[in-house]
C-alpha positions as CSV (number, residue, x, y, z in Angstrom):
1,X,59.0,-85.4,45.8
2,X,58.9,-89.0,47.0
3,X,60.0,-90.4,43.7
4,X,63.2,-88.4,43.6
5,X,66.4,-90.4,43.1
6,X,64.7,-93.8,43.3
7,X,67.3,-94.8,40.8
8,X,66.3,-96.7,37.7
9,X,68.5,-98.3,35.1
10,X,68.5,-96.6,31.7
11,X,67.0,-99.7,30.1
12,X,64.2,-99.9,32.6
13,X,63.6,-96.1,32.5
14,X,63.3,-96.1,28.7
15,X,60.9,-99.1,28.8
16,X,58.8,-97.5,31.4
17,X,58.6,-94.2,29.4
18,X,57.8,-95.9,26.1
19,X,55.1,-98.1,27.7
20,X,53.3,-95.1,29.1
21,X,52.6,-93.8,25.7
22,X,49.2,-94.7,24.1
23,X,49.4,-97.8,21.9
24,X,48.8,-97.4,18.2
25,X,49.8,-93.8,18.1
26,X,49.2,-92.7,14.5
27,X,52.1,-91.3,12.5
28,X,51.6,-88.0,10.7
29,X,52.9,-88.0,7.1
30,X,53.8,-85.4,4.5
31,X,54.9,-85.4,0.9
32,X,58.4,-84.3,0.0
33,X,60.5,-84.3,-3.1
34,X,63.2,-86.9,-3.5
35,X,66.0,-84.3,-3.2
36,X,64.9,-83.5,0.4
37,X,64.1,-87.1,1.5
38,X,67.6,-88.2,2.8
39,X,67.3,-89.3,6.4
40,X,63.5,-89.2,6.4
41,X,61.4,-92.2,7.3
42,X,59.4,-93.7,4.4
43,X,55.7,-93.8,5.3
44,X,54.6,-96.5,2.9
45,X,55.9,-99.4,0.9
46,X,57.2,-98.4,-2.5
47,X,56.8,-100.9,-5.3
48,X,58.4,-101.0,-8.7
49,X,56.1,-99.8,-11.5
50,X,58.5,-100.9,-14.2
51,X,61.3,-103.4,-14.8
52,X,64.7,-102.3,-13.7
53,X,66.7,-102.3,-15.9
54,X,64.1,-101.9,-18.6
55,X,66.3,-103.6,-21.2
56,X,69.3,-106.1,-21.2
57,X,72.5,-104.1,-20.8
58,X,76.2,-104.8,-21.1
59,X,78.1,-104.7,-17.8
60,X,81.5,-104.3,-19.5
61,X,83.0,-102.8,-22.7
62,X,83.1,-105.4,-25.3
63,X,81.2,-107.1,-28.1
64,X,77.6,-108.4,-28.0
65,X,77.5,-112.0,-29.4
66,X,75.6,-115.2,-29.5
67,X,77.2,-117.3,-26.8
68,X,77.0,-120.4,-29.0
69,X,79.2,-118.8,-31.6
70,X,82.1,-118.6,-29.0
71,X,81.9,-122.1,-27.5
72,X,85.4,-123.6,-27.4
73,X,87.2,-120.3,-28.3
74,X,90.7,-119.9,-26.9
75,X,93.9,-117.9,-27.6
76,X,95.2,-120.8,-29.6
77,X,91.9,-121.6,-31.4
78,X,89.9,-118.3,-31.6
79,X,86.4,-118.0,-32.9
80,X,85.9,-115.6,-35.8
81,X,82.9,-113.3,-36.0
82,X,81.8,-110.6,-38.4
83,X,81.4,-107.1,-37.0
84,X,78.0,-105.7,-38.0
85,X,77.9,-102.4,-36.2
86,X,78.2,-100.5,-32.9
87,X,75.5,-99.9,-30.2
88,X,75.6,-96.2,-29.4
89,X,74.9,-95.2,-25.9
90,X,71.4,-93.9,-25.2
91,X,69.9,-95.5,-28.3
92,X,68.2,-98.8,-29.1
93,X,70.1,-100.8,-31.7
94,X,68.7,-100.5,-35.2
95,X,69.9,-104.0,-36.1
96,X,69.6,-107.6,-34.9
97,X,72.4,-110.0,-34.4
98,X,72.5,-113.1,-36.6
99,X,74.7,-116.2,-36.3
100,X,78.4,-115.6,-36.5
101,X,78.0,-111.9,-35.9
102,X,79.1,-109.4,-33.2
103,X,78.5,-105.8,-32.4
104,X,80.6,-103.3,-30.4
105,X,78.8,-102.4,-27.2
106,X,79.8,-100.2,-24.2
107,X,79.2,-100.6,-20.5
108,X,75.5,-99.9,-19.9
109,X,74.6,-100.1,-23.6
110,X,71.5,-102.1,-24.8
111,X,72.1,-105.5,-26.3
112,X,70.8,-105.9,-29.9
113,X,68.1,-108.5,-30.5
114,X,69.6,-111.9,-31.0
115,X,72.6,-111.3,-28.6
116,X,72.7,-113.2,-25.4
117,X,76.2,-112.5,-24.0
118,X,79.0,-109.9,-24.1
119,X,82.7,-110.8,-24.6
120,X,85.1,-108.5,-22.8
121,X,87.1,-106.2,-25.0
122,X,90.4,-107.7,-23.6
123,X,89.3,-111.2,-24.7
124,X,89.2,-110.1,-28.3
125,X,91.4,-108.8,-31.0
126,X,90.8,-107.5,-34.5
127,X,91.4,-109.9,-37.4
128,X,90.7,-108.8,-41.0
129,X,88.5,-105.8,-41.8
130,X,85.1,-106.1,-40.0
131,X,86.2,-109.4,-38.5
132,X,86.9,-110.2,-34.8
133,X,88.9,-112.9,-33.1
134,X,87.3,-114.1,-29.9
135,X,89.9,-115.5,-27.5
136,X,87.7,-116.8,-24.8
137,X,84.3,-118.5,-24.9
138,X,81.2,-116.9,-23.3
139,X,78.2,-118.5,-21.7
140,X,74.7,-117.3,-22.1
141,X,74.2,-114.2,-19.9
142,X,78.0,-113.5,-19.5
143,X,78.6,-109.8,-18.7
144,X,74.9,-109.0,-19.3
145,X,72.4,-107.4,-16.8
146,X,69.1,-108.9,-17.8
147,X,65.8,-106.9,-18.1
148,X,64.2,-106.8,-14.6
149,X,67.3,-108.4,-13.0
150,X,67.2,-105.7,-10.3
151,X,63.4,-105.3,-9.9
152,X,60.4,-106.7,-11.7
153,X,57.2,-104.7,-12.0
154,X,55.3,-105.0,-8.7
155,X,58.3,-106.0,-6.6
156,X,58.7,-104.3,-3.2
157,X,61.4,-101.8,-3.8
158,X,61.7,-100.1,-0.4
159,X,59.6,-101.0,2.6
160,X,57.8,-98.4,4.6
161,X,59.3,-97.5,7.9
162,X,62.8,-97.4,6.6
163,X,65.0,-94.3,7.1
164,X,66.2,-93.4,3.7
165,X,69.9,-93.6,2.9
166,X,71.7,-92.4,-0.2
167,X,71.3,-95.8,-1.8
168,X,67.5,-95.7,-1.3
169,X,67.4,-92.2,-2.8
170,X,69.2,-93.6,-5.9
171,X,66.9,-96.5,-6.1
172,X,63.8,-94.3,-6.1
173,X,65.3,-92.0,-8.7
174,X,66.0,-95.1,-10.9
175,X,62.3,-95.9,-10.7
176,X,61.3,-92.4,-11.5
177,X,59.7,-91.8,-8.1
178,X,60.4,-88.2,-7.4
179,X,57.9,-87.4,-4.7
180,X,57.0,-89.7,-1.8
181,X,55.3,-89.6,1.6
182,X,57.5,-89.6,4.7
183,X,56.8,-89.5,8.4
184,X,56.7,-85.9,9.7
185,X,59.6,-85.0,11.9
186,X,58.5,-85.1,15.6
187,X,58.2,-81.6,17.0
188,X,60.4,-81.3,20.0
189,X,60.0,-78.4,22.5
190,X,63.2,-77.2,24.2
191,X,62.7,-75.2,27.4
192,X,65.8,-73.9,29.2
193,X,65.4,-73.0,32.9
194,X,67.4,-71.1,35.5
195,X,67.7,-67.6,36.8
196,X,71.4,-67.8,36.0
197,X,71.0,-68.8,32.3
198,X,71.2,-66.1,29.6
199,X,71.1,-66.4,25.8
200,X,74.4,-67.3,24.1
201,X,74.6,-63.9,22.4
202,X,74.6,-62.0,25.6
203,X,77.7,-61.5,27.7
204,X,77.0,-63.1,31.1
205,X,77.5,-61.2,34.3
206,X,79.3,-62.8,37.2
207,X,77.2,-65.7,38.4
208,X,75.4,-66.1,35.0
209,X,76.1,-68.7,32.3
210,X,75.3,-68.9,28.6
211,X,72.6,-71.3,27.5
212,X,74.6,-74.1,26.0
213,X,72.0,-76.8,26.1
214,X,69.3,-75.4,23.8
215,X,71.6,-75.3,20.8
216,X,73.3,-78.6,21.7
217,X,70.0,-80.4,22.1
218,X,68.5,-78.8,19.0
219,X,71.4,-80.2,17.0
220,X,71.0,-83.7,18.4
221,X,67.2,-83.5,17.8
222,X,67.8,-82.7,14.1
223,X,70.3,-85.5,13.7
224,X,67.9,-87.9,15.3
225,X,65.2,-86.9,12.8
226,X,63.2,-84.4,14.9
227,X,62.3,-80.8,14.5
228,X,63.5,-78.7,17.4
229,X,61.4,-75.8,18.7
230,X,63.3,-73.6,21.2
231,X,60.9,-71.9,23.6
232,X,63.3,-69.7,25.4
233,X,64.6,-69.5,29.0
234,X,62.2,-69.8,31.9
235,X,63.2,-68.4,35.3
236,X,63.1,-70.6,38.5
237,X,59.5,-70.1,39.1
238,X,56.9,-72.9,39.3
239,X,54.0,-70.8,37.7
240,X,56.2,-69.7,34.8
241,X,57.5,-73.2,34.1
242,X,54.0,-74.8,34.3
243,X,52.6,-72.1,32.0
244,X,55.4,-72.8,29.5
245,X,54.6,-76.5,29.6
246,X,50.9,-75.9,29.1
247,X,51.7,-73.8,26.0
248,X,54.1,-76.4,24.7
249,X,52.0,-79.6,25.0
250,X,49.3,-79.1,22.3
251,X,51.8,-78.3,19.5
252,X,54.7,-80.7,20.3
253,X,55.3,-84.5,20.3
254,X,58.1,-84.4,22.9
255,X,59.0,-81.7,25.5
256,X,62.5,-81.3,26.9
257,X,63.1,-79.2,30.0
258,X,66.8,-78.5,30.6
259,X,68.0,-78.0,34.2
260,X,65.7,-77.9,37.2
261,X,65.8,-81.6,38.0
262,X,68.2,-82.0,41.0
263,X,67.4,-82.3,44.7
264,X,67.1,-78.6,45.7
265,X,64.1,-76.5,46.6
266,X,64.7,-74.4,43.5
267,X,64.3,-77.3,41.2
268,X,60.7,-77.4,40.1
269,X,60.5,-79.6,37.0
270,X,59.1,-82.6,38.8
271,X,56.3,-80.6,40.4
272,X,55.5,-78.9,37.1
273,X,55.3,-82.3,35.2
274,X,53.1,-83.8,37.9
275,X,50.7,-80.8,37.6
276,X,50.0,-81.6,33.9
277,X,47.9,-84.7,34.6
278,X,48.3,-88.4,34.6
279,X,50.3,-90.6,34.4
280,X,52.7,-87.8,35.4
281,X,56.2,-88.5,36.6
282,X,57.4,-92.0,35.9
283,X,61.1,-91.9,36.8
284,X,63.1,-89.4,38.8
285,X,66.7,-90.5,39.0
286,X,68.7,-92.7,36.8
287,X,71.4,-95.2,37.8
288,X,73.7,-93.6,35.3
289,X,76.7,-91.3,35.2
290,X,76.6,-88.6,34.0
291,X,72.9,-87.7,34.2
292,X,71.5,-89.1,37.5
293,X,69.0,-86.3,38.2
294,X,66.8,-87.1,35.1
295,X,63.0,-87.0,35.1
296,X,60.8,-88.9,32.7
297,X,57.0,-88.2,32.5
298,X,54.0,-88.5,30.2
299,X,51.1,-86.1,30.3
300,X,48.3,-85.6,27.8
301,X,49.8,-88.5,25.8
302,X,53.0,-86.6,25.3
303,X,56.4,-87.7,26.6
304,X,58.3,-85.2,28.7
305,X,61.9,-85.3,30.0
306,X,63.7,-83.2,32.5
307,X,67.5,-83.2,31.8
308,X,70.3,-82.1,34.1
309,X,71.6,-78.6,33.5
310,X,75.2,-79.6,33.1
311,X,75.9,-79.8,29.4
312,X,77.7,-83.1,29.3
313,X,75.1,-84.8,31.5
314,X,72.2,-83.3,29.4
315,X,73.8,-84.4,26.1
316,X,74.6,-87.9,27.3
317,X,71.2,-88.5,28.7
318,X,69.6,-87.1,25.6
319,X,71.6,-89.6,23.5
320,X,70.6,-92.5,25.8
321,X,66.8,-91.6,26.1
322,X,65.7,-88.8,23.8
323,X,67.1,-90.3,20.6
324,X,65.2,-93.6,21.2
325,X,62.0,-91.7,21.9
326,X,62.4,-89.7,18.7
327,X,62.9,-93.0,16.9
328,X,59.7,-94.3,18.5
329,X,57.8,-91.2,17.4
330,X,59.1,-91.8,13.8
331,X,57.9,-95.3,13.8
332,X,61.4,-96.8,14.1
333,X,62.5,-99.4,16.6
334,X,63.7,-97.5,19.7
335,X,67.2,-98.6,20.9
336,X,69.8,-97.6,23.3
337,X,73.3,-96.5,22.1
338,X,74.8,-99.2,19.8
339,X,78.5,-99.9,19.8
340,X,80.2,-99.2,16.5
341,X,83.9,-99.9,17.2
342,X,86.1,-102.2,19.2
343,X,89.1,-100.7,20.9
344,X,91.7,-101.4,23.7
345,X,91.6,-99.0,26.7
346,X,94.8,-97.1,27.5
347,X,93.9,-96.3,31.1
348,X,91.7,-97.5,33.9
349,X,88.1,-96.3,33.9
350,X,86.7,-96.2,37.5
351,X,83.0,-96.8,38.2
352,X,80.6,-97.8,40.9
353,X,78.7,-101.1,40.9
354,X,75.0,-100.6,40.3
355,X,75.4,-97.6,38.0
356,X,75.9,-97.4,34.2
357,X,78.7,-95.0,33.3
358,X,79.3,-93.5,29.9
359,X,83.0,-92.5,29.7
360,X,84.1,-90.2,26.8
361,X,87.2,-91.4,24.9
362,X,89.4,-90.4,22.0
363,X,90.5,-93.2,19.8
364,X,93.4,-93.8,17.4
365,X,94.9,-96.6,15.4
366,X,98.4,-97.8,16.2
367,X,100.0,-100.7,14.3
368,X,96.6,-101.8,13.0
369,X,94.9,-101.8,16.4
370,X,92.4,-99.3,17.8
371,X,93.1,-97.8,21.2
372,X,90.7,-95.7,23.3
373,X,92.0,-93.1,25.7
374,X,89.6,-91.9,28.4
375,X,88.9,-88.2,28.5
376,X,88.2,-87.4,32.1
377,X,86.2,-84.3,33.1
378,X,83.3,-83.1,35.2
379,X,79.8,-83.0,33.9
380,X,79.7,-79.3,33.4
381,X,82.8,-79.2,31.1
382,X,81.3,-79.3,27.6
383,X,84.7,-79.5,26.0
384,X,85.2,-82.9,27.5
385,X,82.9,-84.1,24.7
386,X,84.4,-81.7,22.2
387,X,87.7,-83.4,22.7
388,X,86.3,-86.9,22.5
389,X,85.4,-89.1,19.6
390,X,83.0,-91.4,21.3
391,X,81.9,-93.0,24.6
392,X,82.5,-96.3,26.3
393,X,79.6,-97.9,28.3
394,X,80.7,-99.2,31.7
395,X,78.0,-101.7,32.7
396,X,76.5,-101.6,36.2
397,X,77.7,-105.0,37.3
398,X,81.4,-104.0,37.3
399,X,83.4,-101.5,39.4
400,X,85.3,-100.1,36.4
401,X,87.3,-101.3,33.4
402,X,91.0,-102.0,33.6
403,X,93.6,-100.6,31.2
404,X,94.2,-103.0,28.3
405,X,90.7,-104.4,28.2
406,X,88.9,-104.5,24.9
407,X,85.7,-102.4,24.9
408,X,82.9,-101.3,22.7
409,X,83.0,-97.6,21.6
410,X,79.9,-95.7,20.4
411,X,81.2,-93.2,17.9
412,X,79.7,-89.8,18.0
413,X,79.3,-89.9,14.3
414,X,76.8,-92.8,14.7
415,X,74.5,-90.8,16.9
416,X,72.6,-89.3,14.1
417,X,71.4,-92.8,13.2
418,X,71.2,-92.3,9.4
419,X,71.8,-95.6,7.8
420,X,71.2,-97.7,10.9
421,X,67.8,-99.0,10.0
422,X,68.4,-100.9,6.8
């Protein structure tokens, strides 16, 4: 394996992996109902077919008026208007407003014909029967949402290629769009390897370990927008692994092999990837901690990745590389982890120059300032991440970060990506 551990930065590795995919790869689409579209990527532009709102509406509780009838009104010199009715919610007014007249209207109610403003309830008081004192003048359009103020017919409502957030779902519902085309979730094959690995539901014998990575990676794939496809546990056997890969390639958009990537004669992932055809293995070894023995490959136009077997290493590398690849397969811009919080370190974080480190931290707020406390642990200790709230990236050009320094924290809650593509 001549390419093994020729260490590549995460940024260069991701770029090399993405560049090896065929350009112009078409996106598969499917139609879904709006109630299952949250987090999905919209396949096409959505345009408004009607004005929104479809009629002028009051934005406050008050009285619909003609603004000219209130000019100069004040508490010491009010305007007097005749009350001609009430606009009931959910109905169109059966009357028009003439000069010197007002009508009670509630928030969201339709303005009667002739009205061009709404006076807030607190800026009025009753006078005689069916008469109203207006204590503050209103200008044309005051407290009114005009017809089409949100969208006009034909306006671009939501661009294609956007991951749908709750606000987009609400906007589609307001336009009456209840079914839409979205990009299909990329199908991600998950292959665990190792003679010592057993299913989580089985009590491991001495020397065996439960398969943690399949469920962990399946959860991450779902959060990133993919559809995980667990294909079981493959023993440390070249023929068995190659056969599993050959079966997986035709039906999946991305293949993940867990374990089998470090420098021992039992580790067969690199050879199995190379046997699938060109371009084959692109990267074998990342300048990163945890996760150095990572393999990136492309075969039959399908990206493949070999992750370390240690759970923390596998999950961290998956966040750094698998999530951007899933975004690419969804038609979204691929991106490395994005900081979401600024915090002050409570302890030194050691590192080695030339290597990117991802250090788990737990964060808390003290006297209005955010502090990040490192959670140290080896890469096979999954509860290192369970106890953490995020990670700090230590760049390769430094030899660690001192206590007291202000750092960027990537919160684990941000890893699912929903809402990051507006």
